[in-house]
VOZA-941710 format. One record per residue (C-alpha): y, z, x; residue in three letters. Coordinates in steps of 0.001 Angstrom, whole numbers, padded with zeros to 6 digits, always signed. Each point is the difference from the previous one (the first is absolute). Example, Ala and Ser with C-alpha at 12.3 -4.5 7.8 and 13.67 -1.06 7.14 Angstrom:
# VOZA-941710
-004500+007800+012300ala+003440-000660+001370ser
//
This chain:
# VOZA-941710
-058804+023105-004248met+002184-001285+002623ile+000293-003824-001845ile+001140+002195-003223arg+002616+002111+002326arg+001255-003383+001295ala+000241-001620-003352val+002081+003163-001503val+002183-000061+003099ala+000607-003917-000009ala+000917+000632-003934thr+002157+002735+000616ala+002123-002104+002556ala-000062-002855-002469leu+001395+002233-002810ala+002659+001149+002885leu+000873-003549+000841ala+000651-001365-003196val+002752+002235-000792pro+001700-000779+002940thr-000181-003596-000253ala+001108+000348-003799gln+003050+001881+001411ala+000843-002805+002450gln-000124-002928-002403glu+001782+002106-002635ala+003264-000144+001777phe+002610+000019-001734pro-000449+002473-002218thr+003611+000356-001016arg+003600-002017+000825pro+000753-000890+003125val+003588+000238+001350gln+001963-002165+002318val+002974+001319+001423val+003114-002507+001088leu+002238+001970+002048pro+002865-002113-001042tyr+002002+000082-003219pro-000324-002827-002786pro+001997-003192+000835gly-001698-001427+002622asn-002223-002969+000559ala-002831+002432+001145ile+000349+002105-003324asp-000931-003523-001914leu-002998-000264+002168leu-001787+003392+000011val+000556+000051-004271arg-001796-003392-000204ser-002612+001001+002452leu-000793+003612-001866ala-000261-002172-003089ala-002469-002063+001396ala-001802+002426+001523met-000384+002015-003193thr-002682-001756-001442pro-001894-000356+003389gln-000167+003502+000654leu-000860+001120-003896gly+003150+002634+000327gln+003856-000696-000403thr+001856-000014+003205val+003095+001417-000063val+003167-000831+002354val+002237+002772+000521ile+003371-000581+002001asn+000767+002822+002534arg+002456-000977+002097asp+002164+001660+002626gly+000604-000214+003971ala-000515-003479+000055ala-003852+000084-001207gly-000822+003598+001630ala+000122+002291-002733val-002429-002513-002228gly-002288-000603+002788ser-000127+003773+001232ala-001054+000858-003338ser-002897-002228-000137val-000865+001144+003876ala-000388+003343-001427arg-002021-000728-003209ser-003783+000370-000360ala-001393-003059+001934pro-002286-000566-003123asp+001203-003299-001087gly+001847+000755-002642tyr+003417-000188+001851thr+001074-002768+001523leu+002870-001486+001719leu+001727-003585-000303phe+002578-000405+002745val+000597-002524+003291pro-001947+000544+003105ala+003087+002031+001206leu-001503+002950-001301val-002153+000031+003021ala+002456-001908+002417ser+003072+001540-000885val+000217+002814-001613leu-001967+002279+002272pro+002329-000780+002676val+003476+000006-001802ile-001026+003174-001977gln-002249+002203+001877pro+000622+002931-002049thr-001247-001771-003055ser-003716+000785+001159gly-001121-003748-000122leu-001831-001495+002923gln-001139-003604+000775ala-003419+001362-001335asn+000768+001982-003010ser-001191-002980-002505phe-002743-002528-000106arg+000992-003370-000828pro-001640-001341-003229ile+001246-003446-000750cys+003131-002248+000766gln+001453-000901-002729val+003498-001787+001032phe+001737-001140+002854asn+003542-000370-000423asn+002914-002088+001914ser+003210+001787+000736met+003432-001780-000724ala+003588+000269+000527leu+002164-000190-003034val+003558-000617-000555val+002623-000753-003072lys+000083-003765-000987pro+003702-000079+001406asp-000902+001994+003037ser+001781-001436+003237pro-003302+000319+001827phe-001770-003195-000395arg-002578+000125+002810thr-001073+002825+002266leu+002200-001276+002758ser+003057+000700-002315asp-001321+003796-000529leu-000393+000358+004022gln+003444-001085+000609ala+001593+002265-002504ala-002045+002916+001255ala+000834-000901+003313arg+003888-000127-000925ala-000540+003143-001993arg-002378+002276+001725pro-001617+002559-002478ser+002310-001226-002831gln-002406-002693-001589val-002195+002251-002442thr-003412-000708-001344tyr-002158+001628-002293gly-003867+000740-000334thr-002186+002061-002268leu-000386+002656+002570gly+000275+001092+003525val-003085-001398+001928thr-001005-002031-002875ser-001499-003536+001142ile+003311-001608-001044pro+001896+002590+001772his-002025-000719+003091leu+000185-003802-000458ala+003865+000420+000230met-000126+001932+003481val-002374-002390+001598gln+002695-002514-001419trp+002765+001976+001514ala-001850+000445+003390gln-000747-003828+000071ala+003732-000798-000827ala+001514+002398+002315asn+002134+001474-002806val+000790+003684-001358gln-000301+000171-003997val+000866+002766-002445glu-003061+001072-002049his+000636+001292-003216val-003753+001272-001463pro-000411+000059-003882tyr-003326+000951-001977arg-000844-003731-001434ala+000390-003874+000543asp+001461+000270-003396ala+002995+002222+001254ala+000048-001837+003148val+000766-003367-001761met+002700+001659-002423thr+001808+001284+002813glu+000050-003538+001860val+001418-001589-003392leu+002452+002776-000680ser+001490-000677+003651gly-000810+003715+001205arg-002098-001316+002853ile-000110-003476+001633asp-003706-000651+000270val-003182+000972-001606gly-003499+000303+002246ser-002549-000073-003017ile-003541-001046-000628val-000055-003432-000840leu-001591+000217-003451gly+002666+002256-001278ser+002304-002923-000254ala-002438-002090-001640ala+001467-001622-003342gly+003437+000978+000791arg+002747-002708+000353asn+002919+002543+000995asp-000842+000546+003285leu+000156-002409+003238arg-003051+000368+002481val+001403-000060+003314leu-003479+000293+001833ala-003522+000343-000513val-001777+002107+002816phe-003300-002285+000136asp-001551-002858+001689ser+000880-002441-002497gln+001911-000348-003018arg-001236+001487-003496his-001019-002383-002465pro+002207+002063-002592asp+003084-000107+001961phe-000200-003619+001593pro+003669-000038+000938asp+000045+003383+001712ala-000450-000717+003777pro-002141+002501+002254thr+001520+001907+002441ala-002424-002027+002763val+002041-003229-001123glu+003229+001707+000716gln-001141+001059+003545gly-001130+003479-000543phe-003501+000858+000347glu-000223+002659-002299val-003179+000093-002476leu-000725+003448-001290pro-002319+000194-003018ala-000862+003055-002631ser-003645-000380-000480phe-001721+002837-001958gly-002109+001183-002980gly-002446+002703-000940leu-000693+003158+002576phe-002020+003179-000863ala+000220+003034+002170pro-002012-000279+003194ala-002710+002193-001025ala-000869-001992-003204thr-003911-000543-000226pro-000920-003575+001025ala-001949-000621-003108asp+002960+000772-002405arg+002165-002309+002253val-002273-002600-000329ala-000104+000433-003696arg+003954+000095-000219ile+000020-003155+002753glu-002281-002170-002502ala+002256+000914-003045ala+002963-000976+002304cys-001735-003371+000921ala-000567-001112-003682thr+003346+001088-001285ala+001837-001727+002821ala-001663-003184-000775ala+000803+000315-003984ser+002288-002258-001480asp+002380+002821-000850ser+000442+001335+003228tyr+000524-003541+001488arg+002737-000626-002642ala+001615+002992+001236ala-000478-000861+003744ala+001661-003246-000813arg+002504+001502-001641thr+000709+002329+003076gly-000128-002998+002116ser-003127+000690+001591gln-002009-002421+002298pro-003300-001265-001358thr-001922+001818+002951asn+001143+003562-000733phe-003073+001705-000480phe-002119+001669+002815leu-003283+001973-000362asn-000217+003315+001696gln-001091-000609+003608ala+002248-002957+000363asp+003089+002376-001528phe-001051+002666+002074ser+000403-002248+003346arg+003229-001349-001035arg+001292+003621-000802val-001104+001046+003796gln+001825-002996+001366gln+003095+000837-001884asp-000182+003605+001590val+000037-001371+003147glu+002424-002883-000345gln+002708+002473-001880lys-000572+002673+003003ala+002756-001873+002533gly+002607-000680-002850leu-000201+003449-001321leu+000590+001209+003580arg+002895-002060+000346gly+001547+001231-003370leu-000562+003620+000434thr+001695-000140+003415leu+003008-001706-001654asn
//
């Protein structure tokens, strides 16, 4: 009798366990939504759409990209933070979602730990661009003009506290000058305004200038020249130790179950290694080593949170 009861109990436990395992294996059973908190037209938009297309066959469900811009990325990011942590709503964004937005926009509800990093799939250099006939041929020219006309030399970026904006803030501090910031909503708009002459300089993601011959790259914020722009000197070459990067990828709400995060990470890793995504990365001037897994990406995000703290304190005091 005791043995029979044990067998019945074991059978019942197994019957309960099988549906649970099946439920875990079934994820996802409906389309997955990836929110990009910026408008179309940026280099990051090309990357997320390519990644989503490559992840679709890996997950067995359509991965849909939704642009939800506003407040320099805070609107779309906050919407994902408030969404159900079930793996069906993800965020594609630079690491600033953890290191910058919680500090600059505390009323957004975002915190450094609002999201779980899943995979890094881009690593962008920043750059300054000017019209081909601009009088600024070097960063020293720009520095001299800004010193002669404090707060009258203008530059545009894709938004306040974006990495291109913080790059220019760092450069201005290093150059000991005051320049006037004009925010826009996308790199495309910044470049249009530079070409029109309405602003003097554009601080952009370098990849946004890929394939264009109507702009001149004044400086690349990196430790070495980019192979896609071999004639563009780095800021370091020109005497300014300014090397900010905009890295990022997929994030999920913090409470998303680990097994679902692991499922998405695996799909992301395969998609990032696909020919289609690598072609998009190449078009967007990505380095060859753009990918990081969840563990390495999480560590890099935490380092960025710590590194940005000093710069943001200085910025908010100004």
